[in-house]
ROMAR-176320 format. One record per residue: residue in one letter; x, y negated, z of N, C-alpha, C, O in turn. Coordinates in steps of 0.02 Angstrom, whole numbers, padded with zeros to 5 digits, always signed. Example, Ala and Ser with C-alpha at 12.3 -4.5 7.8 and 13.67 -1.06 7.14 Angstrom:
2
a+00660+00284+00390+00615+00225+00390+00660+00165+00390+00712+00166+00423s+00642+00112+00354+00684+00053+00357+00645-00002+00394+00670-00057+00402
This chain:
98
m+01312+01531+02605+01247+01517+02618+01227+01447+02581+01257+01395+02592s+01177+01453+02540+01157+01394+02503+01118+01340+02546+01094+01357+02600s+01112+01282+02525+01072+01235+02563+01001+01247+02566+00966+01224+02612v+00974+01287+02511+00903+01301+02514+00892+01354+02570+00845+01347+02609s+00932+01404+02573+00924+01456+02629+00930+01429+02694+00896+01449+02741l+00978+01377+02698+00987+01345+02766+00930+01306+02785+00912+01302+02843h+00901+01275+02736+00839+01229+02744+00786+01278+02767+00753+01263+02817q+00773+01334+02735+00716+01384+02752+00729+01408+02822+00681+01412+02860f+00791+01425+02842+00807+01448+02910+00784+01393+02959+00745+01407+03006l+00807+01329+02950+00798+01277+02998+00723+01257+03002+00699+01238+03055v+00688+01262+02948+00615+01247+02949+00577+01294+02991+00532+01277+03029l+00597+01358+02981+00559+01410+03019+00588+01414+03092+00551+01432+03138y+00649+01399+03101+00676+01401+03170+00647+01347+03218+00632+01357+03276t+00641+01288+03184+00616+01233+03226+00541+01241+03242+00517+01204+03285w+00503+01286+03211+00434+01289+03225+00424+01322+03293+00379+01300+03330f+00462+01371+03314+00457+01401+03378+00463+01355+03436+00418+01357+03479p+00510+01316+03442+00516+01264+03500+00454+01219+03500+00423+01206+03551l+00438+01195+03441+00377+01151+03436+00316+01183+03457+00278+01151+03493a+00299+01248+03438+00242+01285+03457+00242+01296+03535+00190+01291+03568a+00301+01310+03561+00308+01314+03638+00287+01249+03671+00247+01247+03717l+00315+01198+03645+00299+01135+03673+00225+01119+03670+00198+01096+03720l+00190+01129+03617+00120+01117+03604+00080+01164+03646+00026+01145+03669l+00102+01225+03658+00062+01272+03702+00073+01248+03775+00026+01256+03814f+00124+01223+03793+00137+01197+03859+00094+01137+03866+00070+01127+03922l+00080+01097+03820+00035+01038+03823-00035+01060+03833-00074+01030+03869l-00051+01119+03797-00114+01151+03801-00128+01178+03874-00183+01177+03901l-00074+01201+03901-00084+01226+03974-00090+01166+04027-00122+01176+04079i-00061+01110+04015-00070+01051+04045-00139+01025+04040-00167+01005+04091a-00169+01023+03984-00240+00998+03975-00287+01049+04005-00338+01030+04034r-00273+01112+03999-00311+01162+04034-00312+01157+04108-00365+01159+04139f-00256+01151+04137-00250+01142+04210-00290+01081+04232-00328+01084+04280y-00281+01026+04195-00318+00965+04219-00391+00972+04211-00428+00947+04254a-00417+01008+04158-00487+01015+04145-00516+01061+04204-00570+01049+04230r-00478+01111+04222-00504+01159+04274-00513+01120+04342-00564+01126+04376f-00464+01083+04357-00472+01053+04427-00503+00982+04432-00519+00958+04486s-00511+00952+04376-00546+00885+04378-00620+00889+04354-00661+00846+04368g-00633+00942+04318-00706+00948+04288-00715+00904+04229-00771+00900+04204i-00664+00869+04202-00673+00832+04142-00647+00869+04077-00594+00900+04076r-00687+00864+04027-00667+00900+03967-00606+00866+03928-00604+00806+03913t-00559+00911+03915-00496+00893+03889-00488+00921+03814-00440+00902+03780w-00529+00963+03792-00532+00994+03723-00468+01029+03718-00435+01024+03666f-00444+01067+03773-00381+01097+03762-00374+01152+03717-00317+01166+03697w-00430+01191+03696-00422+01240+03645-00408+01214+03573-00388+01251+03528w-00420+01145+03565-00408+01115+03500-00330+01106+03490-00309+01090+03435y-00287+01115+03543-00218+01113+03532-00192+01169+03490-00136+01165+03465t-00230+01223+03481-00208+01276+03435-00210+01252+03363-00169+01274+03323v-00255+01209+03344-00259+01184+03274-00192+01154+03251-00166+01175+03199p-00165+01106+03288-00097+01084+03263-00042+01138+03258+00000+01140+03212v-00047+01183+03312+00001+01241+03307-00002+01278+03245+00048+01291+03212a-00064+01297+03228-00077+01342+03166-00059+01297+03102-00028+01321+03054g-00082+01229+03104-00064+01191+03041+00007+01179+03031+00033+01180+02975l+00041+01168+03087+00114+01160+03081+00151+01223+03062+00199+01223+03024g+00127+01275+03089+00150+01341+03062+00142+01360+02989+00185+01390+02957a+00082+01340+02965+00069+01351+02895+00106+01308+02852+00123+01329+02797a+00123+01242+02873+00161+01194+02837+00234+01221+02839+00267+01216+02787a+00260+01249+02893+00329+01270+02894+00339+01335+02854+00393+01345+02827v+00288+01380+02849+00288+01437+02803+00286+01407+02727+00323+01432+02684r+00248+01362+02714+00241+01332+02650+00305+01300+02626+00326+01311+02569y+00338+01259+02670+00400+01227+02648+00457+01287+02649+00503+01282+02608a+00455+01332+02686+00507+01391+02676+00493+01438+02617+00539+01472+02593s+00435+01440+02593+00420+01483+02537+00442+01452+02468+00455+01489+02421i+00446+01385+02465+00470+01356+02403+00540+01356+02399+00575+01357+02450d+00566+01357+02339+00642+01371+02328+00677+01305+02322+00732+01305+02295t+00652+01248+02344+00687+01188+02344+00686+01153+02415+00647+01170+02460v+00735+01101+02421+00732+01066+02481+00679+01014+02484+00661+00991+02538h+00650+00994+02425+00598+00941+02425+00533+00976+02443+00522+01035+02432g+00493+00936+02470+00420+00956+02491+00372+00959+02435+00387+00942+02377d+00315+00979+02453+00262+00976+02400+00198+00947+02435+00198+00929+02494a+00148+00943+02398+00090+00897+02417+00045+00942+02474+00019+00915+02523a+00040+01012+02461+00002+01050+02508+00038+01045+02578+00005+01033+02629g+00102+01055+02581+00141+01055+02644+00136+00987+02678+00129+00984+02739a+00140+00931+02640+00132+00869+02667+00067+00854+02694+00063+00821+02746l+00017+00874+02663-00053+00870+02680-00070+00904+02747-00105+00878+02790l-00041+00968+02752-00048+01007+02815-00011+00972+02866-00039+00967+02921l+00046+00946+02860+00081+00911+02910+00048+00844+02936+00053+00826+02994l+00013+00809+02885-00022+00749+02906-00083+00765+02941-00097+00729+02989l-00123+00814+02925-00183+00834+02955-00164+00864+03030-00200+00852+03078s-00112+00898+03035-00098+00931+03096-00070+00870+03146-00085+00867+03205g-00034+00828+03118-00008+00774+03156-00061+00726+03179-00059+00702+03235g-00115+00710+03130-00171+00675+03155-00213+00701+03207-00234+00664+03252v-00227+00767+03204-00263+00801+03255-00228+00798+03322-00257+00784+03374l-00162+00811+03317-00120+00806+03382-00113+00736+03406-00105+00728+03466l-00116+00691+03371-00117+00617+03396-00183+00604+03426-00183+00575+03480v-00238+00621+03401-00302+00610+03433-00309+00647+03494-00338+00620+03541l-00284+00711+03501-00286+00753+03557-00240+00719+03613-00263+00711+03670c-00182+00703+03599-00137+00672+03647-00160+00605+03677-00152+00591+03736l-00190+00563+03631-00223+00502+03652-00282+00510+03701-00288+00476+03752h-00328+00561+03681-00378+00581+03729-00355+00610+03794-00385+00595+03846l-00306+00648+03793-00279+00673+03862-00245+00617+03898-00246+00615+03959y-00216+00571+03864-00185+00513+03900-00239+00473+03933-00234+00455+03992r-00292+00456+03895-00348+00415+03919-00379+00449+03982-00387+00419+04036v-00395+00509+03973-00421+00553+04026-00385+00553+04086-00414+00543+04139m-00320+00565+04083-00277+00576+04137-00248+00516+04173-00239+00516+04234l-00233+00468+04134-00193+00409+04162-00234+00343+04165-00222+00302+04209v-00279+00334+04122-00318+00266+04124-00366+00271+04178-00396+00324+04189q-00375+00213+04216-00416+00212+04277-00484+00216+04255-00504+00186+04205r-00523+00256+04294-00598+00255+04284-00627+00204+04324-00602+00190+04379p-00682+00174+04299-00716+00123+04337-00754+00149+04396-00785+00110+04432
């Protein structure tokens, strides 16, 4: 097994636990939105899942261990959206309301 095929396997394999973790976070945000009545934008958690999945497929489809600009841009955008969503959920759930 070459290092490229091992890299492709690991990139695709690690996406599934990451997607499960993000979907669990979506369910937490949905649960909180239903019982508190506050908007948590829980459907937007599917955007990072799709973006990270597209980046994983992009990195697995190239035949080198090194990345490319399109995959890095997908990772950057997905991470930015996820950061904004997590900060919003943190602020809604944990910061004291006046």
